[in-house]
N, C-alpha and C positions, 0 to 999 in steps of 0.2 A: 239628323235632328228629327225627333218624333213630334208630330203635330196632331192635336185633337180638334177636328173640325165639327161644326154643327151646321148642317144644310137643311133648311126647312124642318128644323127641330129634330133632325135625325143625326146621330153621331157617326163620324167617319174618321178612322185613324189612318194616317199616312206617315211615311218616313222618307225624308229627302236628305241628300248629301249636304254636308256643311258648306261646300263651295256653292252649291245651288242656292242654299239659304242665304249665303252672303251676297250673291248677285241680286237676288230678289230684294234684299234689304236695301241695297244701293238703288235699285229701281224705284223703291218706295220712299227714298230719301229718309230712311230711318237713322237715328243717331248712331254713330260709331261706338264700339266698345260697350254695347248695351245688350240686354237680353231681348231678342226679337221674336221669341217663340210665340207669345200671345198675339203680337201684331200681325205676324205672318199667318197665323191660324185664322184671325178675323178676316184678313184680306181674301184668303183662299176660300173661306166659307161663303163670303159674299159673292165672289166671282164664280164659284162652283154652282150656284143656284140656277135653275130649279133642280130638285132631285129627280133623276130619270132612271128608270130600270132598277138595277141592283148596285151593291157596293163596288163590285169589280168595275162596272161601267163608270161609276162616279170617280173612282181612283184614276182611271184612264183619262177622264175629262180634266181632273186636277193636274195630272202630269202634263197633258197637252197645254194647259194654261201656263204652267211653269215654263215649258219649252218656248212658247211665244213671248212670254214676258222677259226672258233673259237672253234671247237670241239676238243680241245687239253688240257688235264689236266695240262701240264707244263705251257701252256699259262694262264690258270685260276689262277695258283699259282702266276705267275708273276703279274697278274692284281691285285690280292688281296694284295700282298706285297706292290704294289704301292699305293693302297687305304689306307693301314694301315699307310704308311708314310705320307699321306696327311690327315689322320684322317677322311677319308670319311667313310660312312656307307657301310659295306660289305653286299653283297647279296648272298654270297656263304657260304658253311660250309665245313671246312677241318676236316677230320677224320683220325684216324690212319689206317683205313682199305683202304683208298683211297681218292678220291676227288669227292664230290657230289656238283654239281652246277645246280641250276634251273635258267634258263635265260628266262625272260618273254619278248617277242617281238611279233609283229603282226604275228600270225600264226607260231611262233617258240616255240617249247617246247623241250628242250634238257635235258635229265637226264643222267649224266655220271655214269659209273659203280662204285659202292662203293668198289668193290674188283675185281681186274683184274683176279683173279682165279675163279670167279664165271662163270658158264656156260652161254653162250650167246644164248638167245632164238630168233629164227628167226621170224621176223614180218610176220603176215599173209598178210599184204599189205604194200606198201610203205608209210612211214609217210608223213605228210603234208610238202611241201617244197622240197621233193625229187621226181623228175620227172621220168617218165618211159623212156624217151629218153633225154639225155643231154650230155654236155661236162664234162669230168673228166680229171684232171691233172694226169700225171705220178706219182707224189708224193702222190696222193690220192688213188692209186690202190694198192691192196695187191695180191700177187701171192703165192699160196701154193707151198712149196718146192717139193711136189710130182709131180707137173705139170711142173715146170720150168726146163725141161730137154731137152736134144738135140733132142729126138724123137718127141717132140712137135713143133720143129722149122723146117721150110722149108727154105733152103738156098736161093733159088731164091726169095721167099717172103721177107726174111730178107733183102737182098740186095735192093729190091725195096722199102722197108720201110725206110732204111737208106737214100736212094736218096730222098724219099718223105719228110722226115724231113729236110734234107739238103736244099731243095728248098722252105721250109716253107709252104707246102701244106697239111700237115698231118691232119689238122682240117677238111679238105674236104674229107678225105678218107672214103669210104663206102665199104662194109656194116658196120653197127655199131658193136662195140666190145661188146660181151656178158659179163654182170657183175651181180653178186648176192650181195645184200646188207643185212647184218645180223643185222642191227640196230646200228652197230659200224664201220664195215669195208666194203669196196667195194672189193669183190673178183673177180678177172679177170678169165673168163672161156673160152676165145677164143681169137684168133688173137694175140698170144703171141709174134709173130715176131715183131709187132709194139712196144710192150712194151720193148722187148730186144733191138730194134734199138734205142729207146730213152735212155735206160740204157747205151749202148755203147757210145753214143754221149754226155752223161751227160746232156741231155735235161730234167731236173727234172720238168720244168714248161710246158712241151709239153702237149697239150690238145688233147683228143681223143673223137670222137663221140661214145657214148655208149648206149646200150640198157640195162636198169636196171630193175631188178625184185627182189622181196624179196626172200631170201634164205640164207642158211648157207654155211660154208666152205665145208661141206659134200655134199651139193647140187652141189657146184661148181666142186668138184672132180668127182661126178657121171656124170654130164653133159659133162665135158671135156673128160673124159675117154670114154664115149659112142661115142662122136664125133670122137675121135681118132681111136677107133675100127672100126667105120663105114667107115672112110677114108681109113683105111688099107684094109678092105674087098673090097672096090671099086677098089683100085689100084692093089691088088694082088689076087683077086678071080680067081682061076684056071678055073672056068667055062667060064670066059670071054676071055681066051687065045685061040689062033688059034689052030685048030686040037683037 
């Protein structure tokens, strides 16, 4: 399916596979057996903003957005159930161990885990379509229970984050939030006060500017713990006290 987007008044043409388009239509609860081209173009135009760098960069951003929007096993099941009802050809395989779907699109290659109990191997580098710096929504971030504790939250910073979300300027907040991507989940490793502020306000669609690098949940724990220990030493190092 060819889509004509308009991002910050600049045209951008992209082409996506029909299966990807169908999954995104299910995600957006668009009516079945209808022409979704215009609706999908509007959605991706809105989510692709703001325009950054050149057309190639923007296409990569849009494809990454598609990857995140449709990478949901429950969504795949809904899509295949709809296909069966309409006697369409299924392009996925449902197994007792889990859901495996191969989605072929321009530079999109998603393979979902066959078994959720299988260990996740961290990618050596970010896959195509996942940028090193980009916006991620609150609902796309995962936080390890070991990190989401009071000692990692600064009250003053939390209040500031609440105010920032309240006035609609969190997308512009810098520096970027540190995130590790293990091939399946985006693990938050810093700036937990921004995440907590969005949670308290129920802002599930709040977007944050993030710095993304490949890594596991363990990498996240080590990074955040090291940062917390360094912060504690800077604040409470006796050698810096008077006398």
